[in-house]
C-alpha positions as CSV (number, residue, x, y, z in Angstrom):
1,X,-2.7,-16.4,47.5
2,X,-0.8,-14.6,44.7
3,X,-2.1,-11.2,43.6
4,X,-4.4,-11.0,40.7
5,X,-2.7,-10.3,37.4
6,X,-4.0,-7.5,35.3
7,X,-4.3,-8.8,31.7
8,X,-3.4,-6.5,28.8
9,X,-6.3,-4.8,27.2
10,X,-7.5,-1.4,26.0
11,X,-8.6,1.4,28.3
12,X,-11.8,1.0,30.3
13,X,-13.7,3.5,28.0
14,X,-12.7,1.6,24.9
15,X,-13.7,-1.7,26.6
16,X,-17.2,-0.4,27.3
17,X,-17.5,1.0,23.8
18,X,-16.4,-2.3,22.3
19,X,-18.8,-4.3,24.4
20,X,-21.7,-1.9,23.4
21,X,-20.9,-2.2,19.7
22,X,-20.5,-5.9,19.8
23,X,-23.6,-6.4,21.9
24,X,-21.8,-8.9,24.1
25,X,-18.7,-9.2,26.3
26,X,-15.8,-10.1,24.0
27,X,-13.4,-12.9,24.7
28,X,-9.8,-11.9,24.9
29,X,-7.7,-14.0,22.4
30,X,-4.5,-13.5,24.2
31,X,-3.1,-16.3,26.4
32,X,-2.2,-15.5,30.0
33,X,-0.6,-17.9,32.6
34,X,-3.5,-17.9,34.9
35,X,-6.1,-18.7,32.2
36,X,-4.4,-21.7,30.6
37,X,-4.1,-25.3,31.8
38,X,-1.0,-26.3,33.8
39,X,1.9,-27.9,32.0
40,X,2.1,-30.8,34.3
41,X,-1.0,-33.0,33.7
42,X,-1.7,-36.4,35.4
43,X,-1.1,-39.4,33.1
44,X,-4.3,-40.6,31.5
45,X,-6.2,-43.6,32.9
46,X,-6.8,-45.9,29.9
47,X,-8.4,-49.3,30.3
48,X,-6.4,-52.3,29.1
49,X,-7.3,-53.7,25.7
50,X,-7.1,-57.2,24.2
51,X,-3.4,-56.9,23.7
52,X,-2.7,-56.4,27.4
53,X,-3.4,-60.0,28.3
54,X,-0.4,-62.0,29.3
55,X,-1.5,-65.4,28.2
56,X,-2.6,-66.3,24.7
57,X,-1.4,-63.0,23.4
58,X,0.3,-64.1,20.2
59,X,1.2,-61.6,17.5
60,X,-0.2,-64.0,14.9
61,X,-3.7,-63.7,16.4
62,X,-3.7,-59.9,16.7
63,X,-2.1,-58.9,13.4
64,X,-4.8,-57.3,11.3
65,X,-2.8,-57.9,8.1
66,X,-3.4,-61.6,8.4
67,X,-7.2,-61.1,8.4
68,X,-7.1,-59.8,4.8
69,X,-8.4,-62.2,2.1
70,X,-7.7,-62.1,-1.6
71,X,-10.3,-60.1,-3.7
72,X,-13.5,-61.9,-4.7
73,X,-14.1,-62.4,-8.4
74,X,-17.7,-61.6,-9.0
75,X,-17.8,-63.1,-12.4
76,X,-16.8,-66.5,-11.0
77,X,-19.5,-66.2,-8.3
78,X,-22.1,-65.5,-11.0
79,X,-21.1,-68.6,-13.0
80,X,-20.4,-70.7,-9.9
81,X,-23.0,-73.5,-10.4
82,X,-22.5,-73.7,-14.2
83,X,-25.6,-71.6,-15.0
84,X,-24.8,-68.1,-16.1
85,X,-26.8,-65.5,-14.2
86,X,-28.0,-62.6,-16.2
87,X,-27.2,-59.9,-13.7
88,X,-24.1,-59.6,-11.6
89,X,-24.4,-58.5,-8.0
90,X,-23.9,-54.8,-7.5
91,X,-23.0,-53.0,-4.3
92,X,-25.7,-51.0,-2.6
93,X,-29.0,-49.7,-4.0
94,X,-28.8,-48.5,-7.6
95,X,-30.9,-45.7,-9.2
96,X,-32.2,-46.4,-12.7
97,X,-31.7,-43.1,-14.5
98,X,-33.0,-44.1,-17.9
99,X,-36.4,-45.6,-16.7
100,X,-38.9,-42.8,-16.9
């Protein structure tokens, strides 16, 4: 087992004074080799997604750009059956500011 490394800090008297004034034990912001993670990490284990299937994995079916539709014209929807509706559809709930 390698010997314990003494981390850089202030003198023991100043450490005790700092801990007393803070009211807690402070965390050292310096980075030391024995306190950080190792550089060599194991590769992540990620489950396969829908694009990992070998059969029926066509680019055409998984291209998100092909799912986009042209914009919907709300005025044409409102007049759709030949009768003009008085109020066009609005997104979400609206708050009537002028009704008091």
